[in-house]
Every structure is written in C-alpha cells, then in structure tokens.
C-alpha positions as CSV (number, residue, x, y, z in Angstrom):
1,R,-66.9,-65.4,-40.3
2,S,-65.5,-61.8,-40.8
3,V,-69.3,-61.7,-42.4
4,A,-70.7,-63.0,-39.7
5,S,-68.4,-60.9,-37.2
6,A,-69.3,-58.1,-39.0
7,S,-73.0,-58.2,-38.9
8,A,-72.7,-58.6,-35.3
9,M,-71.2,-55.7,-34.9
10,R,-73.7,-53.6,-37.6
11,A,-76.5,-55.8,-34.7
12,L,-74.6,-54.5,-31.8
13,F,-73.6,-50.3,-33.2
14,A,-77.3,-50.1,-34.5
15,T,-78.4,-51.1,-30.7
16,V,-76.1,-49.2,-28.9
17,A,-77.0,-46.1,-30.8
18,A,-80.7,-46.8,-30.5
19,L,-80.9,-47.4,-26.9
20,A,-78.3,-43.6,-27.0
21,V,-81.0,-41.9,-28.7
22,V,-84.1,-43.1,-27.3
23,A,-81.6,-42.0,-23.6
24,A,-81.0,-38.8,-25.1
25,C,-84.8,-39.0,-26.2
26,I,-86.7,-39.3,-22.5
27,G,-83.1,-36.8,-21.0
28,L,-83.9,-34.2,-22.9
29,V,-87.7,-34.9,-20.9
30,L,-87.3,-35.7,-18.2
31,I,-85.3,-32.4,-18.3
32,A,-87.9,-30.6,-19.5
33,Q,-90.6,-32.0,-17.1
34,A,-87.8,-31.6,-13.7
35,G,-90.3,-30.4,-11.3
36,R,-93.4,-30.9,-12.4
37,G,-93.6,-34.6,-11.7
38,Y,-95.3,-37.5,-14.2
39,G,-98.2,-38.7,-14.7
40,G,-99.1,-36.8,-17.8
41,V,-99.0,-33.8,-16.5
42,A,-97.5,-31.5,-19.6
43,T,-94.5,-29.7,-20.3
44,A,-94.2,-26.4,-20.5
45,L,-91.9,-25.4,-23.2
46,I,-91.8,-22.1,-24.5
47,G,-93.2,-21.6,-28.0
48,V,-94.9,-24.6,-27.9
49,R,-98.7,-25.1,-29.1
50,Q,-101.1,-28.0,-29.3
51,S,-102.0,-25.8,-32.7
52,D,-98.2,-27.2,-34.2
53,F,-98.8,-30.9,-34.1
54,D,-101.6,-30.6,-36.4
55,N,-101.5,-32.8,-39.7
56,G,-99.3,-35.8,-38.1
57,K,-97.6,-34.2,-36.2
58,E,-98.8,-35.4,-33.0
59,H,-95.6,-36.9,-32.2
60,I,-93.6,-34.7,-30.3
61,F,-96.3,-33.5,-28.3
62,R,-97.8,-36.4,-27.1
63,T,-93.9,-37.2,-25.7
64,I,-94.0,-33.5,-24.3
65,K,-97.9,-33.9,-22.8
66,H,-97.4,-38.0,-21.5
67,L,-94.4,-38.8,-20.5
68,A,-95.7,-41.3,-17.8
69,G,-96.5,-43.3,-21.3
70,W,-92.9,-43.7,-22.3
71,K,-91.7,-47.2,-22.5
72,V,-88.1,-48.2,-23.7
73,D,-89.2,-52.1,-25.1
74,W,-91.9,-50.2,-26.7
75,A,-89.4,-48.2,-28.9
76,M,-86.9,-51.5,-28.3
77,G,-90.8,-53.2,-30.5
78,G,-92.3,-55.0,-27.3
79,D,-92.8,-56.2,-24.2
80,Q,-90.4,-58.8,-24.3
81,P,-86.4,-59.4,-23.9
82,G,-85.0,-59.7,-26.7
83,T,-87.6,-58.9,-29.5
84,P,-86.2,-57.9,-32.7
85,L,-85.8,-54.1,-32.6
86,N,-88.2,-52.1,-35.0
87,D,-86.8,-49.8,-37.4
88,E,-90.5,-48.0,-38.1
89,R,-91.3,-47.0,-34.7
90,L,-87.2,-46.4,-33.3
91,A,-87.1,-43.8,-36.5
92,D,-90.3,-42.0,-35.2
93,V,-88.3,-41.9,-31.6
94,A,-85.4,-40.5,-33.6
95,K,-87.6,-38.1,-34.5
96,D,-89.6,-37.2,-31.7
97,A,-85.8,-36.7,-30.3
98,A,-85.1,-34.6,-32.3
99,H,-88.1,-32.0,-31.8
100,V,-87.4,-32.2,-28.5
101,A,-84.3,-31.2,-29.2
102,S,-85.4,-28.7,-31.0
103,Y,-87.2,-27.1,-28.2
104,L,-84.8,-27.3,-25.9
105,Q,-82.8,-25.4,-27.9
106,V,-85.2,-22.5,-29.5
107,S,-86.4,-21.4,-25.8
108,E,-83.3,-20.5,-25.1
109,F,-83.9,-18.0,-28.1
110,P,-84.3,-14.1,-27.6
111,K,-88.1,-13.8,-26.8
112,D,-89.0,-12.1,-29.9
113,M,-87.2,-15.4,-32.4
114,V,-88.9,-17.7,-30.6
115,A,-92.4,-16.2,-31.6
116,A,-91.1,-16.1,-35.0
117,I,-89.8,-19.8,-34.9
118,D,-91.9,-23.1,-35.7
119,P,-89.4,-25.5,-33.9
120,S,-92.2,-28.5,-35.0
121,I,-90.3,-28.3,-38.4
122,D,-87.3,-29.9,-39.2
123,P,-84.1,-27.3,-39.6
124,C,-82.9,-29.9,-42.1
125,D,-85.7,-31.0,-44.3
126,D,-87.1,-26.7,-44.4
127,F,-84.6,-24.0,-42.4
128,Y,-87.6,-21.2,-44.0
129,E,-89.8,-22.8,-42.7
130,F,-88.3,-23.7,-39.4
131,S,-86.9,-19.8,-38.8
132,C,-90.4,-18.2,-40.1
133,G,-92.8,-20.6,-39.6
134,H,-94.7,-18.5,-37.3
135,W,-93.9,-14.8,-38.5
136,S,-96.6,-14.0,-39.8
137,E,-98.8,-14.8,-36.6
138,S,-96.1,-12.9,-34.1
139,K,-95.3,-10.1,-36.2
140,S,-97.3,-7.7,-37.6
141,L,-96.1,-3.4,-39.3
142,S,-98.3,-0.8,-38.6
143,A,-100.1,1.3,-40.9
144,D,-96.8,3.6,-41.2
145,V,-94.1,1.1,-41.5
146,V,-93.1,-0.5,-44.7
147,S,-90.2,-3.3,-43.4
148,V,-88.5,-4.2,-40.0
149,A,-85.3,-5.1,-38.9
150,L,-85.1,-7.3,-36.3
151,Q,-81.2,-6.9,-35.3
152,W,-81.8,-2.6,-36.0
153,D,-85.3,-2.5,-34.1
154,Q,-85.2,-3.0,-30.7
155,V,-82.0,-0.7,-30.5
156,D,-83.8,2.1,-32.4
157,D,-86.5,1.7,-30.8
158,G,-85.1,2.1,-27.4
159,I,-82.8,5.1,-29.1
160,E,-86.1,7.1,-30.8
161,K,-88.1,6.5,-26.6
162,Q,-84.9,8.1,-25.4
163,M,-84.6,11.1,-28.0
164,R,-88.2,12.1,-28.2
165,H,-87.7,12.4,-24.4
166,V,-85.0,14.7,-25.1
167,F,-86.7,17.0,-28.2
168,E,-89.8,17.4,-25.5
169,T,-87.7,18.5,-22.8
170,D,-84.2,19.7,-23.6
171,P,-85.1,24.0,-23.6
172,D,-82.1,25.4,-26.3
173,G,-80.8,22.5,-28.2
174,T,-81.7,23.7,-32.2
175,A,-82.5,20.3,-32.8
176,A,-85.6,19.6,-29.6
177,I,-86.7,23.1,-31.2
178,F,-87.0,22.3,-34.0
179,Y,-89.1,19.2,-33.0
180,R,-90.7,21.1,-30.5
181,S,-92.0,23.5,-33.8
182,C,-92.8,20.1,-36.5
183,L,-95.3,19.8,-34.3
184,K,-97.2,22.9,-34.2
185,G,-97.2,21.8,-38.3
186,T,-97.6,24.6,-40.4
187,S,-99.9,27.8,-41.1
188,S,-101.1,28.4,-44.2
189,I,-99.8,32.2,-43.9
190,D,-96.4,30.7,-42.9
191,S,-95.9,28.5,-46.3
192,W,-96.5,31.2,-48.3
193,N,-94.6,33.7,-46.2
194,M,-91.7,30.3,-47.3
195,L,-92.9,30.2,-50.6
196,T,-92.6,33.8,-51.5
197,P,-88.9,33.8,-52.0
198,W,-88.6,30.8,-53.7
199,M,-91.1,31.9,-56.6
200,D,-90.0,34.7,-57.0
201,L,-86.3,33.2,-57.4
202,S,-87.7,31.5,-60.5
203,E,-89.8,33.8,-61.5
204,N,-86.8,35.9,-62.1
205,I,-84.7,33.4,-64.4
206,T,-84.8,35.3,-67.9
207,S,-81.3,34.3,-68.9
208,N,-78.0,32.5,-68.1
209,T,-76.9,34.7,-65.9
210,S,-80.0,34.7,-64.1
211,F,-80.0,30.9,-64.0
212,I,-76.8,30.2,-62.6
213,D,-77.2,32.7,-59.8
214,A,-80.6,30.9,-58.7
215,M,-78.5,27.2,-58.9
216,V,-75.9,29.0,-57.2
217,E,-78.5,30.2,-54.3
218,I,-80.8,26.8,-54.7
219,Q,-77.7,24.4,-54.2
220,N,-76.1,26.5,-51.3
221,A,-79.6,25.8,-49.4
222,D,-79.2,22.1,-49.8
223,M,-81.1,20.9,-52.8
224,S,-80.5,20.2,-55.9
225,L,-81.6,20.7,-59.6
226,F,-80.3,20.2,-63.2
227,W,-77.6,18.4,-61.8
228,T,-76.0,17.4,-58.2
229,W,-72.7,17.1,-56.3
230,S,-71.5,15.7,-53.4
231,V,-67.9,15.7,-51.4
232,D,-66.4,12.2,-51.1
233,I,-63.6,10.0,-51.2
234,D,-61.4,9.7,-54.3
235,T,-62.6,7.1,-56.0
236,W,-59.2,6.6,-57.4
237,N,-56.5,8.0,-54.3
238,K,-58.8,6.5,-50.9
239,H,-56.5,9.5,-48.8
240,R,-57.9,12.0,-50.2
241,Y,-61.2,13.9,-50.9
242,A,-62.6,14.4,-54.1
243,L,-65.9,16.1,-55.4
244,F,-68.5,14.1,-57.3
245,M,-70.5,15.5,-60.2
246,K,-74.1,14.1,-62.1
247,G,-76.7,14.8,-63.6
248,P,-80.2,14.9,-61.3
249,Q,-82.8,11.8,-60.4
250,T,-85.9,11.9,-63.0
251,M,-89.3,11.5,-61.2
252,V,-90.4,8.8,-63.0
253,G,-88.6,5.9,-64.1
254,A,-87.0,5.7,-67.5
255,P,-89.2,2.9,-69.0
256,D,-92.5,5.7,-68.0
257,Y,-90.9,8.5,-70.3
258,K,-89.5,6.0,-72.7
259,N,-92.6,4.7,-73.6
260,Y,-93.7,7.7,-74.1
261,A,-91.2,9.1,-76.7
262,E,-91.3,5.9,-78.2
263,T,-95.5,6.4,-78.5
264,G,-96.7,9.3,-77.2
265,I,-98.7,7.5,-73.9
266,E,-98.1,8.6,-70.6
267,S,-97.8,5.8,-67.9
268,D,-99.9,5.7,-64.6
269,G,-96.6,7.0,-63.1
270,M,-96.6,10.4,-65.9
271,A,-100.2,11.0,-65.4
272,G,-99.3,10.3,-61.4
273,L,-97.0,13.6,-61.9
274,R,-98.7,15.5,-64.2
275,D,-101.4,15.5,-61.1
276,L,-99.0,16.2,-58.9
277,V,-97.4,19.3,-60.6
278,E,-100.9,20.3,-61.6
279,S,-101.6,20.7,-57.8
280,L,-98.9,22.2,-56.1
281,V,-98.4,24.4,-57.9
282,G,-102.6,25.5,-57.5
283,L,-101.9,25.1,-54.1
284,A,-98.9,27.3,-54.2
285,G,-101.7,30.1,-55.9
286,Y,-101.1,30.2,-59.0
287,D,-104.1,30.1,-62.2
288,A,-104.9,26.6,-62.9
289,K,-104.1,27.7,-66.5
290,T,-100.6,27.9,-65.4
291,A,-100.8,25.2,-63.1
292,A,-101.0,22.9,-66.5
293,N,-98.5,25.3,-68.6
294,D,-96.2,24.1,-64.7
295,A,-97.2,20.1,-65.9
296,D,-96.6,19.7,-69.5
297,N,-93.5,21.9,-69.4
298,V,-92.2,19.8,-66.5
299,I,-92.9,16.5,-68.3
300,S,-90.8,18.1,-71.0
301,I,-88.0,18.8,-68.9
302,E,-88.3,15.5,-67.0
303,L,-88.5,13.8,-70.4
304,Q,-85.3,15.0,-71.8
305,L,-83.6,14.8,-68.7
306,A,-84.4,11.0,-68.3
307,M,-82.7,10.3,-71.8
308,G,-79.0,11.4,-70.4
309,Q,-79.1,9.2,-68.3
310,S,-77.1,5.4,-68.1
311,N,-80.7,3.9,-67.3
312,F,-82.0,5.1,-70.6
313,S,-80.2,4.8,-73.0
314,G,-78.6,1.5,-71.8
315,S,-74.6,2.8,-72.5
316,S,-73.0,0.6,-70.3
317,R,-70.3,3.2,-69.7
318,A,-72.3,6.1,-68.3
319,H,-71.4,3.5,-65.4
320,Y,-67.8,4.5,-65.0
321,D,-66.6,8.0,-62.5
322,Q,-64.6,9.8,-65.4
323,W,-61.3,11.9,-63.3
324,V,-62.0,15.4,-65.3
325,D,-60.8,19.5,-65.2
326,R,-63.6,22.4,-64.9
327,E,-62.6,22.8,-68.8
328,F,-64.3,18.8,-69.6
329,F,-67.6,20.9,-68.2
330,E,-67.2,24.1,-70.4
331,M,-66.1,22.3,-73.2
332,K,-69.9,20.3,-72.9
333,A,-72.0,23.1,-71.1
334,P,-70.5,25.5,-72.5
335,S,-73.8,27.7,-71.9
336,I,-73.2,27.7,-68.0
337,D,-71.1,29.6,-66.2
338,W,-68.9,27.1,-64.3
339,D,-66.3,29.3,-62.9
340,T,-69.1,31.4,-60.7
341,W,-71.0,28.0,-60.1
342,F,-67.3,26.7,-58.4
343,V,-66.1,29.8,-56.1
344,A,-70.0,30.4,-55.5
345,M,-70.5,26.6,-54.0
346,N,-67.0,27.5,-52.1
347,F,-64.9,25.3,-55.5
348,S,-62.9,27.9,-55.6
349,E,-59.8,25.7,-56.7
350,I,-60.8,22.2,-57.4
351,G,-60.9,21.1,-60.7
352,L,-57.8,23.7,-62.0
353,D,-54.7,23.2,-63.6
354,E,-51.6,23.0,-61.8
355,D,-48.9,25.4,-63.4
356,S,-47.0,25.7,-60.3
357,Q,-43.7,23.6,-59.1
358,D,-44.6,24.1,-55.7
359,V,-47.4,22.2,-54.9
360,E,-47.2,18.8,-53.7
361,M,-48.6,15.9,-56.6
362,D,-50.3,12.6,-55.7
363,E,-48.5,9.7,-57.6
364,A,-51.6,10.1,-60.5
365,G,-50.2,13.6,-60.5
366,Q,-52.6,15.5,-59.3
367,P,-52.5,17.7,-57.2
368,L,-53.0,17.3,-53.1
369,N,-54.1,20.7,-52.1
370,S,-57.9,20.7,-53.6
371,P,-59.8,17.4,-54.1
372,R,-60.1,15.8,-57.4
373,L,-62.9,16.8,-59.6
374,I,-65.0,13.8,-60.7
375,C,-67.6,12.7,-63.0
376,K,-70.1,10.6,-63.7
377,Q,-70.5,9.4,-67.1
378,G,-73.6,9.2,-69.6
379,D,-75.2,12.0,-71.7
380,W,-76.6,14.7,-68.8
381,L,-73.8,17.8,-69.2
382,D,-75.3,17.5,-73.7
383,T,-78.3,17.5,-71.8
384,L,-78.3,19.6,-70.0
385,E,-76.5,22.5,-72.4
386,D,-79.5,21.2,-75.0
387,I,-82.1,22.7,-71.9
388,I,-79.5,25.8,-71.7
389,S,-79.0,27.1,-74.8
390,C,-82.7,26.0,-75.3
391,A,-81.8,23.8,-78.2
392,G,-85.5,23.2,-80.6
393,Y,-86.4,26.6,-79.9
394,E,-85.1,28.1,-83.3
395,L,-87.6,29.5,-85.6
396,D,-88.1,30.6,-89.0
397,D,-86.2,33.9,-89.7
398,G,-83.2,32.1,-87.0
399,T,-83.6,33.8,-83.6
400,I,-84.2,31.7,-80.7
401,D,-88.0,31.7,-79.3
402,T,-86.5,32.8,-75.8
403,E,-89.2,33.7,-73.6
404,A,-90.6,30.0,-74.6
405,C,-87.5,28.7,-73.2
406,W,-87.1,30.5,-70.7
407,D,-91.0,29.9,-69.7
408,R,-89.7,25.8,-69.4
409,I,-87.4,26.3,-67.0
410,E,-89.2,28.6,-64.8
411,S,-92.2,26.3,-64.9
412,Y,-89.0,23.6,-63.9
413,V,-87.8,25.5,-61.3
414,R,-91.0,27.0,-59.3
415,F,-92.1,23.3,-59.4
416,K,-89.0,21.8,-57.9
417,M,-88.6,24.3,-54.9
418,I,-92.4,23.6,-53.9
419,Y,-91.7,20.1,-54.4
420,N,-88.9,20.2,-52.2
421,Y,-90.7,22.4,-49.6
422,A,-93.7,20.3,-49.2
423,P,-93.2,18.1,-46.0
424,Y,-92.4,21.6,-43.9
425,L,-95.3,24.0,-45.7
426,D,-99.2,22.9,-44.1
427,A,-101.1,19.8,-44.3
428,D,-102.6,20.3,-47.7
429,F,-99.3,19.7,-49.7
430,G,-98.1,17.0,-47.5
431,D,-101.3,15.2,-48.0
432,V,-100.7,15.2,-52.1
433,V,-96.8,14.8,-51.3
434,H,-97.7,11.5,-49.4
435,E,-100.9,10.2,-52.1
436,W,-97.7,10.8,-55.6
437,H,-95.7,8.3,-53.2
438,N,-98.3,6.2,-52.0
439,A,-99.2,5.9,-55.8
440,R,-95.5,5.5,-56.6
441,Y,-94.2,3.5,-54.7
442,G,-96.7,1.6,-52.5
443,A,-96.2,4.2,-49.1
444,M,-98.3,3.3,-46.7
445,P,-100.6,5.4,-44.5
446,K,-99.2,8.7,-43.9
447,K,-97.1,8.5,-40.8
448,Q,-97.9,10.4,-36.6
449,R,-96.9,13.8,-36.8
450,W,-94.9,13.2,-34.3
451,K,-92.9,10.5,-36.3
452,K,-92.4,12.5,-39.0
453,C,-90.9,15.6,-36.6
454,Y,-88.7,13.2,-35.7
455,S,-87.4,11.9,-38.2
456,D,-87.0,15.4,-40.0
457,A,-85.0,16.5,-37.0
458,T,-82.4,13.2,-36.9
459,Y,-81.9,13.7,-40.4
460,L,-82.0,17.6,-41.1
461,L,-79.8,18.1,-37.7
462,G,-78.1,15.2,-36.8
463,W,-75.4,16.3,-35.1
464,A,-77.4,18.0,-33.0
465,S,-79.7,15.6,-31.9
466,S,-76.6,13.3,-31.4
467,F,-74.5,15.9,-29.4
468,L,-77.8,16.3,-28.1
469,F,-78.6,13.2,-26.3
470,V,-75.0,12.3,-25.8
471,E,-75.0,15.1,-23.8
472,R,-78.6,13.8,-21.8
473,T,-78.1,10.8,-21.6
474,F,-74.5,9.6,-22.0
475,P,-73.4,9.0,-18.5
476,K,-69.7,10.8,-18.2
477,S,-68.2,7.3,-17.5
478,R,-69.8,5.7,-20.2
479,K,-69.0,8.9,-22.1
480,Q,-64.9,8.1,-20.6
481,D,-65.2,4.0,-21.1
482,T,-65.6,5.1,-24.5
483,L,-63.2,7.4,-25.2
484,E,-61.5,4.8,-23.7
485,M,-62.2,2.1,-25.3
486,L,-61.4,3.5,-29.1
487,D,-58.0,4.6,-28.1
488,N,-58.0,1.1,-26.9
489,I,-58.4,0.0,-30.3
490,R,-56.3,3.0,-32.2
491,D,-52.8,1.7,-30.6
492,E,-53.7,-2.1,-31.2
493,F,-54.3,-1.2,-34.5
494,R,-51.1,0.7,-34.6
495,S,-49.0,-2.5,-33.2
496,A,-51.3,-4.4,-36.0
497,L,-49.6,-2.3,-38.9
498,D,-46.3,-2.1,-37.3
499,T,-45.7,-5.7,-37.0
500,T,-47.3,-6.4,-40.8
501,R,-45.2,-7.2,-43.2
C-alpha cells in the first residue's frame, strides 16, 4: 500500500511539475508576444536570430514564432484525455521554456552585452559559449588596439571625448598646449636641437666623475639608465615611505641573452635590437661606422645587465627586497660616487646611520625623519660595478684600456637617450621605434596622431590634465557633492574604527 501511495504521489508530482513547466513556458511566450496577437506572428526579442537555431535547435524559434501552434495536450502526450505523459515531448518543452527564459532575461542586459551573448546555448552546458558566443560578430578591434575591457571602455570613451574637446579649446592649460603642440609634430631641425644637448652629454662621459654627473642630469629628467629608483610605501611599515632602488629593465628578454651567451647566436630579438640601435643612431646624424660600433657596445652592455637580473640567473633571492643603508651601495659598487648622487637627487638624508638620540625611531629602529632605503636583490649592483670599473679591459701591461671602456658606456648612454626621446622627435624616429615594438611585442599599426598626443598628454601631464578636466567639465555642484561624499566616507570610516575591537 505504501509503495502504491508513493507511486501515486510521484505521478501526481510529475503531472504538477509538467503543467508548471508548460504554464511557465506559455506564460513567458505570452509576455514576449503581448500586444502582437497570435496567428504565427513572429515575436521580436533582442538578440533573437534564426541563424542561432540551425543544426537541430529549431524548438525555441518555432516556439517564439508560432505561439498559436502550442498545445498543452501535445506536450502531455496526445489529443485524448488521460493520455500518459510523454517524457520526450515534455523534455523538449522544458528545454524550450529554458531557452525562452534565457532570451527574456538577456533582453534586459546592456546592449553591448546582449550583442556578445548567445542565449540559444544553455549556460549550464557551456557558460563561456553562452556569454561570448557572438563576441566575434559583435566586437571588432581597431587596427591600433590590442585589447578591450567592457567595464571600463565606455567610461574611458566618454572621458576621452570630453578631454579632447578641452585640449583643443583651452587657451592656457599646460596639458592643452602640450597636446596641440604634439599634433603639429616635430620638424627635423627641432629634433636635432632637442637631441644635441644629450648627445654632447654622452660624448663627455670619460670618467667616474663625468659618469655620475650625467646620471644625475638624466635621472632628474625622469629617465633611467643602469639603475632605477622610485618612492613608494615602505615594504615593512605601511605608515611611511621608502626609496626603492633596483636594476634596469633590459631591451630583450633574458632567454635571448642566455642563448646568445651560451651559443654566440643572436636571436631574432637581438638582431632586431641591433637594427634598432643602428637606425636610431644613424637618424641622429652619426655615420654608419659609429652606428655599428654603438650596436655592438649596446648589445654587450645589455647582455651584461641581463646576467645580473634575477630572471637570468634563476636565483630565488633576487626577487626579494632588502632593507639597506648607503654603505651597502658603497660596498657593492664603490666606483660610483653614491653620496653625490643621493645629494643631487634630493635624497641627502636617506640611507644614513642616525647617531642622534633625539631622532624619533619606528618600531624597527629606523629614523622617521626620512624614508627607508630598500634595494631589490640580485647581482645588478655587482654587474654595475664591473661596467663602471672597466672590469675585463685590463691590458697586458697591467693598465686599463679606459678609452675602450668609456667608449662602450658612451654608446649605451647615447642610444638610450635617442630611444627615450624618439616619441617626441620627427616621424622617422617614431617609425623606427614602432617597427621595433611591432616585431618585439606584436604591436598593431601606429596610433592615429591625436591618440598618441592624447596618451602622452594624460600620462606625462596627468595632474595638469586632471585639473583641466575637473575645471572644464565638472559642474560646481557635482564637485561639492563629491567632496561631501568623501567627507561622509571618512566620517563613517572613523566611526567604524572607534567601534572596532
């Protein structure tokens, strides 16, 4: 008896479930068809296309297009009352109902998402195909774009449109003047005038003293050679800042240099670097012999720098930061006048031992009156010392071939100066660098001129650009609302801190 009751209950449950599915499906289609009548009139839903239903996916399209043909008794198995449930037909109806529900839900999504989604795919079967099935049809990248981000691109496009108008019309803003100057381009004579002081600087590097003077001038101009520095949040104490020092990034990947060191064979990347050096140095007015010599010297120093990097040696310790003092740099690279560099860069108090008992210390025993000095681990300082001390240039008589040593360093500095300035010189320099980037990183065709100028202005003059944007596009009331919102957030945060245990 209990078994019979259970069977009856299952049958009743199956019937109710089947009717619920069919009712839901018909209800969804009725909603979609509202106001259009019956008689085979097609239902217009965003994203619905007949091509989606090829290869045996006709059910949902038939369902939407021919509402009048729907029969509950067909779904239940036949035309006569009491006909047993037909599981196969019921499954078809349930599948159709799920697809209709997907279409109705997707139709509420933003248009750019709807265009990418393929709602004929059950997301439980293949969520990626459901989410991105029509991506290739709905989105194409312009020739100078390598990626897109839907969550940001629309916002960026709106800001870019407003910012361009500001750049083009504001008479006095520094960023706007920079943008309009960039649009005009740089003449050959202007390029020459821009490069000449840096070429003179490189040619005058003949000793340790002239080297450190050149590094100060170059790094104060926001360029980096042989080492890089940055000021950021202290690794050990998030309430203070630190000065981070690390080795330079090489032009070609470590595997290329490692293969060259082992086999003597230049990879495509290294051959491309050689062409880049020769082309840029030639454009800067030097003869072919000098350009070829510079290419040899640049590759020689790049190889040496790469050998001092963590990804070349494979040393795990090279990935860590080390808290050091200035004596550490003087010990690792004594050929460099570090005191002169620190003072000239306005870091005169950083990295010095504090003997005064009056200086406030943090919990790690470091003075709070200046940032901590932190060095990226690896062999880059030892490599730097080898380069500047002219290691390997010893002659048979025990003297150092300083002329050849400093000639190599001069070549490297000259090339890096031209490469750093290339985006601001005439089009020939920009074309050479773009070809290098295209070969090295798979870059697309060059950006339109206005895009390059927009990118340069907002990157190099970020604060000036932001100031113009706020002043010219933000209504005063919105600015005040934003300030009030920030004040409210701060107040809530402080309140939360007071009640947190």
